[in-house]
Each structure stands twice: as C-alpha cells, then as structure tokens.
N, C-alpha and C positions, 0 to 999 in steps of 0.2 A: 910290456906296456900294460899299465893298470887299466882295468875296465871302468868305464864311467856309467852312471845310471842310464844314459842315453844308449850305450852299447847293449845293455841288458834288454832293451825293448826291441831291438832290431829283429830278432827271430820272430817275435810275435807279429810285428808289422809285416814282415815278409810272408808269414803264413796267412795273415789276414788278406794281404794283397793277392796271394796265390788262390785263396778261397774265392775272392771276388772275381779273379780272372776265370777260374773254373766255372763259377756261377754264370758269368756273362757268356762264356763259350757255350755252356749248356743252353742258356736262353737263346742264343743266336741259332743253335742247331734246332731247337724246338720251333723257333720261328721259321726256319728254312723248311722244316717238315710240314708245318702248317701251310706254307705257300705251295709245297709239292702236293699236299692233300687237296687244296683248292684247284690246282691245275689238273689233277687227276679227274676230279669231278667234271670240270669244264671239258676236258678231252673226251670223257665218256659220253657226256650229253651231246656234244657236237657229232660224235661218231654215230650215235643212235639216231639223231635227226637226219644225218646224211644218208645212212643206210635204211632207216625206217620210213622216211618221208620223201626226201629229195630224189633218191634213186627210183623208188616206185613211181613217183610222179613223172619222171623222165620216161620210163619204159611203158607205163600203163596209160598215161595221159598225153605223152608226147611233149611235155613241158620241161625243157632243159634249164629253165631259169633257177629253179631251186638248187640244182646241182652246181650251177655257176656261182651261186651265192654261198651255199654251205660247203662246197669243196674247199675254197680258200680259207673259210672261217675255221673249218676243222684242221686244215693243214697248219694254220698258224697256232691253233691250240695244241696240236701235237708237237710242233717245234718248241714251243714254250715249255711244255711238259718234259720233253726230252732234255732240254737245256737245264731245267731244274733238277732232273735226275742226276745229270753229270755234276752239277754244282754240289748237290747234297752228298753224293757218293764220294766226291773228292775230299770231303772232310774225314773220311775213313770210317772203319767199323762196319762196313757192309760186306757180306759174303757174296761171291759171284752169283750164286743161285738167287739171292734176293734181288740183285740188280737185274738179272735175266727175267725174273717174274714181274718186275716193275715195267720193263719194256714189253714183255709178252702181253700183259694185261691191257696195254694201250692198243694192241692189235685186235683185241676181241671185243665185240659189243658187250657192254656191261662189265667188262674186265676192269675198267677204271674204278668202279665201285668197290670191287674186291681189293684193288690197290689202295683205295682210300682207307679201308679198314686196316690193312697192313701198316700203312703209314701212321694212322692214328694210334695203333698199339705201340709202335716204336716211340712216338712222341710222348705217350702216357708213361712209358717205362723211363724215359729220360727225365720227365717231370718228377716222377717219384724219386729217381736217383738224385736230382738236384735238391730235393727237400730233406735228404738225409743229413 
C-alpha cells in the first residue's frame, strides 16, 4: 500500500499527542500535590490549635467548648488530608516509606509542616521534569 503525505504525519501527530498527554498528566499530578500540600498545612494548624489551645482550655479553665469545636474541625481536616494522600499515592511513584512519613507527620504537632516541605519538593521536581 503506498504511503500518502497524510500517513507520513501520523507519527508526529501521535508523538505530539503523547507529549500533550504526558504534560497534562504531570500538570494534574502537580495540582494534586498542591492540594495535598494545602491539606497538610490545614491539618497541622488544626492539630496545633486543638492541642495547644483547646485541650489546655479544657483542662486548665474547665471550658470544653473549644475542644467540642476544634475536635471535629481537626477530624475533618485529617480525613481530607488522609483521603488526598490515598488519591495522590494511587497515581504511583511513591515508596512505602514516603507514604508512611506522610501519615506519621499528620500524627505529630508541626509534622504537617515537614510534610508540606516534602510535598513541595516533589511538586518542584515534577515541574522541572515537565519543562524538559
């Protein structure tokens, strides 16, 4: 079957389409990492508020209202963060140690800020990779 000028352009079109697909996948993964980074900060802040303000108010001042408010707020922030970890890790490329550190960081006061740095570094490396 003789080739036509149209057939000669197909590989280029496919490689361009693959390049666009790869770029959009990297963009989606970077966006997912940014969401995870934001959730990590929110989770860390709510944990610090809960442990640093609400719990002492309950035990030192006898005021349980702060815990009744911050407890569920932190619980929701943690669940959102955990769900975003699962979604992000499902895309692949994460070592079990990295995933464990993401969850462990959520259990420790200020740990979410360390997680934010880890997530930001990963997003930056993906961004550099997408620009190559």
